[in-house]
LOBA-549962 format. One line per field, with one value per residue (C-alpha): residue number from 1; residue in one letter; x, y, z. Coordinates in steps of 0.05 Angstrom, whole numbers. Layout:
BEGIN
i	c(NUM	...)
aa	c(a	...)
c1	c(X	...)
c2	c(Y	...)
c3	c(Z	...)
//
This chain:
BEGIN
i	c(1	2	3	4	5	6	7	8	9	10	11	12	13	14	15	16	17	18	19	20	21	22	23	24	25	26	27	28	29	30	31	32	33	34	35	36	37	38	39	40	41	42	43	44	45	46	47	48	49	50	51	52	53	54	55	56	57	58	59	60	61	62	63	64	65	66	67	68	69	70	71	72	73	74	75	76	77	78	79	80	81	82	83	84	85	86	87	88	89	90	91	92	93	94	95	96	97	98	99	100	101	102	103	104	105	106	107	108	109	110	111	112	113	114	115	116	117	118	119	120	121	122	123	124	125	126	127	128	129	130	131	132	133	134	135	136	137	138	139	140	141	142	143	144	145	146	147	148	149	150	151	152	153	154	155	156	157	158	159	160	161	162	163	164	165	166	167	168	169	170	171	172	173	174	175	176	177	178	179	180	181	182	183	184	185	186	187	188	189	190	191	192	193	194	195	196	197	198	199	200	201	202	203	204	205	206	207	208	209	210	211	212	213	214	215	216	217	218	219	220	221	222	223	224	225	226	227	228	229	230	231	232	233	234	235	236	237	238	239	240	241	242	243	244	245	246	247	248	249	250	251	252	253	254	255	256	257	258	259	260	261	262	263	264	265	266	267	268	269	270	271	272	273	274	275	276	277	278	279	280	281	282	283	284	285	286	287	288	289	290	291	292	293	294	295	296	297	298	299	300	301	302	303	304	305	306	307	308	309	310	311	312	313	314	315	316	317	318	319	320	321	322	323	324	325	326	327	328	329	330	331	332	333)
aa	c(m	l	s	t	t	v	k	s	v	v	l	a	a	a	l	a	i	g	g	t	a	l	a	q	d	k	l	l	n	v	s	y	d	v	a	r	e	f	y	k	d	y	n	a	a	f	v	a	h	y	k	k	t	t	g	k	d	v	k	i	d	q	s	h	a	g	s	s	a	q	a	r	a	v	n	d	g	l	e	a	d	v	v	t	f	n	t	t	t	d	v	q	f	l	a	d	n	g	v	v	a	k	d	w	v	n	q	f	p	h	s	a	a	p	t	a	s	t	m	l	f	l	v	r	n	g	n	p	k	n	i	k	d	w	e	d	l	t	r	p	d	v	k	v	v	v	v	n	p	k	t	g	g	n	g	r	y	a	y	l	g	a	w	g	s	v	r	e	k	g	g	s	d	a	d	a	a	d	f	i	a	k	l	y	k	n	v	p	v	l	a	k	g	g	r	d	a	t	a	t	f	l	q	r	n	i	g	d	v	l	i	t	f	e	s	e	v	v	s	v	e	r	e	f	g	k	g	k	v	d	a	v	y	p	s	a	s	i	i	a	e	n	p	v	a	v	v	q	r	t	v	a	k	r	g	s	g	e	l	a	k	a	y	l	d	y	l	y	s	d	e	a	q	e	i	a	a	k	h	a	i	r	p	r	s	e	a	v	l	k	k	h	q	d	q	f	k	p	i	q	q	f	a	v	s	k	y	f	g	s	l	a	e	a	q	k	v	h	f	n	d	g	g	q	f	d	k	l	y	q	g	a	k)
c1	c(3481	3479	3552	3520	3451	3498	3525	3461	3434	3500	3512	3435	3434	3509	3459	3407	3459	3495	3435	3412	3479	3474	3404	3435	3494	3444	3388	3338	3320	3249	3255	3221	3240	3297	3322	3366	3443	3429	3420	3471	3523	3494	3505	3571	3581	3537	3577	3641	3615	3575	3652	3682	3628	3621	3669	3625	3605	3546	3515	3458	3403	3366	3297	3269	3205	3148	3135	3059	3079	3130	3089	3038	3088	3116	3053	3036	3102	3159	3204	3236	3266	3266	3226	3245	3182	3177	3112	3073	3005	3050	3071	3024	2988	3031	3025	2951	2958	3007	3068	3101	3095	3028	3071	3137	3126	3152	3212	3266	3274	3242	3177	3220	3233	3310	3301	3267	3254	3205	3173	3194	3203	3260	3253	3300	3351	3349	3275	3248	3172	3194	3169	3164	3109	3068	3007	3057	3031	2973	2981	2959	3032	3065	3065	3073	3104	3079	3069	3010	2985	2964	3025	3080	3099	3125	3058	3020	3063	3072	2989	2991	3032	3002	2934	2975	3005	2934	2917	2989	2964	2894	2853	2796	2789	2747	2807	2852	2808	2799	2867	2892	2838	2877	2941	2926	2896	2955	2990	3003	3023	3028	3092	3091	3140	3202	3251	3196	3183	3251	3253	3199	3217	3293	3298	3217	3242	3160	3131	3152	3167	3175	3160	3188	3238	3298	3336	3318	3367	3430	3416	3395	3461	3480	3461	3444	3504	3501	3461	3398	3358	3353	3310	3262	3241	3177	3146	3119	3121	3107	3151	3155	3178	3221	3185	3224	3214	3239	3191	3174	3140	3208	3260	3228	3224	3299	3328	3345	3313	3382	3413	3364	3343	3421	3415	3357	3396	3460	3420	3410	3486	3529	3561	3490	3466	3518	3509	3430	3465	3504	3445	3406	3356	3352	3385	3355	3409	3407	3480	3490	3436	3477	3525	3490	3449	3478	3447	3388	3361	3311	3240	3165	3141	3081	3074	3021	2978	2963	2905	2900	2901	2949	2977	2926	2870	2898	2891	2823	2789	2848	2863	2823	2783	2741	2773	2778	2844	2796	2737	2794	2830	2777	2740	2805	2802)
c2	c(1279	1309	1341	1381	1391	1422	1470	1488	1500	1551	1581	1608	1628	1666	1702	1718	1745	1782	1805	1827	1875	1899	1920	1953	1994	2049	2088	2122	2193	2232	2300	2367	2413	2460	2412	2382	2432	2404	2338	2340	2366	2322	2260	2265	2274	2226	2166	2195	2188	2124	2100	2128	2093	2025	2009	2003	2040	2065	2109	2148	2171	2235	2254	2325	2345	2386	2354	2336	2310	2271	2238	2210	2173	2144	2132	2109	2059	2098	2056	2118	2094	2154	2222	2293	2341	2411	2399	2350	2338	2311	2248	2243	2229	2167	2154	2144	2101	2056	2070	2107	2094	2127	2147	2175	2231	2213	2175	2220	2290	2358	2326	2284	2353	2366	2430	2484	2559	2614	2632	2708	2751	2747	2806	2834	2870	2937	2927	2969	2963	2977	2922	2905	2871	2825	2880	2907	2841	2869	2924	2936	2945	2882	2813	2763	2681	2633	2556	2525	2509	2444	2409	2439	2453	2524	2545	2514	2568	2621	2616	2612	2659	2718	2696	2695	2761	2799	2755	2777	2852	2834	2831	2783	2709	2743	2802	2748	2723	2776	2803	2729	2743	2813	2773	2714	2763	2787	2708	2713	2638	2575	2547	2470	2473	2525	2505	2523	2582	2598	2588	2627	2689	2685	2639	2667	2736	2728	2777	2832	2783	2714	2683	2622	2586	2632	2574	2594	2655	2614	2571	2632	2661	2593	2582	2653	2684	2744	2816	2787	2790	2818	2786	2807	2796	2812	2831	2765	2700	2632	2571	2526	2459	2404	2337	2270	2191	2123	2088	2026	1998	1997	1986	1919	1889	1912	1898	1989	1994	2004	2047	2093	2105	2115	2175	2201	2209	2234	2301	2320	2320	2376	2367	2368	2419	2469	2442	2470	2524	2533	2532	2578	2520	2539	2483	2472	2473	2512	2526	2515	2575	2619	2613	2639	2696	2749	2701	2678	2748	2752	2753	2755	2679	2645	2563	2534	2517	2591	2599	2535	2486	2440	2425	2366	2417	2478	2410	2398	2472	2509	2467	2409	2404	2465	2497	2564	2567	2541	2590	2651	2630	2629	2686	2723	2702)
c3	c(-4386	-4310	-4325	-4389	-4339	-4282	-4341	-4365	-4296	-4275	-4345	-4339	-4276	-4308	-4354	-4304	-4259	-4320	-4351	-4283	-4266	-4346	-4322	-4267	-4309	-4334	-4311	-4357	-4325	-4354	-4330	-4357	-4413	-4373	-4340	-4388	-4369	-4298	-4315	-4357	-4308	-4243	-4281	-4304	-4213	-4195	-4249	-4220	-4142	-4161	-4192	-4133	-4078	-4103	-4171	-4221	-4282	-4297	-4350	-4356	-4398	-4405	-4432	-4426	-4448	-4413	-4345	-4349	-4426	-4399	-4342	-4396	-4429	-4373	-4351	-4434	-4428	-4435	-4381	-4342	-4275	-4249	-4255	-4243	-4253	-4234	-4200	-4162	-4200	-4246	-4206	-4162	-4234	-4239	-4170	-4176	-4233	-4194	-4234	-4186	-4093	-4059	-4018	-4063	-4026	-3967	-3995	-3999	-3961	-3968	-3990	-4047	-4078	-4070	-4117	-4126	-4159	-4169	-4232	-4256	-4322	-4386	-4418	-4481	-4464	-4437	-4416	-4473	-4445	-4375	-4345	-4270	-4245	-4267	-4276	-4330	-4367	-4390	-4415	-4481	-4512	-4482	-4511	-4467	-4483	-4431	-4429	-4448	-4368	-4394	-4410	-4372	-4300	-4321	-4351	-4284	-4242	-4291	-4285	-4222	-4195	-4245	-4198	-4139	-4145	-4142	-4080	-4046	-4060	-4020	-4087	-4079	-4135	-4179	-4188	-4203	-4249	-4293	-4279	-4318	-4368	-4389	-4381	-4438	-4482	-4495	-4497	-4573	-4575	-4522	-4517	-4505	-4456	-4429	-4488	-4533	-4504	-4502	-4570	-4593	-4542	-4585	-4635	-4663	-4638	-4611	-4551	-4510	-4434	-4421	-4347	-4344	-4290	-4252	-4274	-4345	-4341	-4332	-4397	-4440	-4440	-4441	-4504	-4542	-4506	-4441	-4465	-4503	-4435	-4369	-4305	-4281	-4211	-4196	-4127	-4112	-4130	-4117	-4106	-4155	-4115	-4163	-4151	-4168	-4162	-4168	-4224	-4184	-4256	-4284	-4234	-4218	-4282	-4289	-4213	-4218	-4154	-4116	-4169	-4174	-4107	-4105	-4160	-4130	-4062	-4087	-4103	-4033	-4032	-4018	-4094	-4125	-4090	-4107	-4187	-4169	-4154	-4222	-4251	-4219	-4196	-4112	-4069	-4018	-3967	-3910	-3929	-4002	-4011	-3949	-3996	-4064	-4032	-4079	-4138	-4117	-4102	-4043	-4066	-4032	-4039	-4036	-4018	-4075	-4012	-3991	-4039	-4083	-4029	-4067	-4141	-4141	-4129	-4167	-4219	-4211	-4204	-4261	-4312	-4322	-4384	-4375	-4319	-4297	-4350	-4408	-4387	-4379	-4445	-4489	-4471	-4481	-4543)
//
């Protein structure tokens, strides 16, 4: 009887250990819409690195959609081990709800943002509407494709970039509000996320200009071929940080915390930063950025904090229900 009991205990322990090991062999990265190609390449590099350094095999699954929609899905129960978003408010939303650590911003370098981007314009080949800067987007002959700022970080940065461009030239907040109203009057449809916006522009052939992340240029060329669009860098644009965090709720349940941290840590490696540059995502490594200075054109950039305090404050003022965006967009229509 004792022998049977001991065997049962040992078997149970072995199954528990095996179950934990199995759980640690797999991660789900829930990310924003236009990062899928970057993370596909990064995941392959990380899997090889992890195998080389630990001897263990690991599988990384990806989920991509608008950043804010993804944050809500994780909050509602989607079991992500890590989140890699394009706006800090989406991570902070999860922190406020106890899904990620309260001090998530201090858990990795560069305020937990291993990469960054900026907003630019994609126009049709040859730039037939001669679009050069933000003010051209308010012309009556121009139709603009942009993400809904209430569903995706891409859209929020586009809105804040447009607003800030007015301030950069000495305009007031009232001037910026007028400009935003004129711009969104030229928006025929608000896209759900970055990839939906690209499809609207190139597959449905709607609009003359797409406001999107710098990194989308590479994705468009890969999917649709070179020569479909031209990239136009405005005179000034916003710095868009791409924050990351471990989802404490999930890793505590799965025992995947160590692997999740290793996955996010490796985003700061030279190999990962080079992969980011390959996908036109701005690396935070000064050395890697310098190597690719011909690719990342100099542009006058401003931080969110310069005109909006923080993304959290911008969310309250501009993007919450009844905020500035709702008022200006409804007024424009």
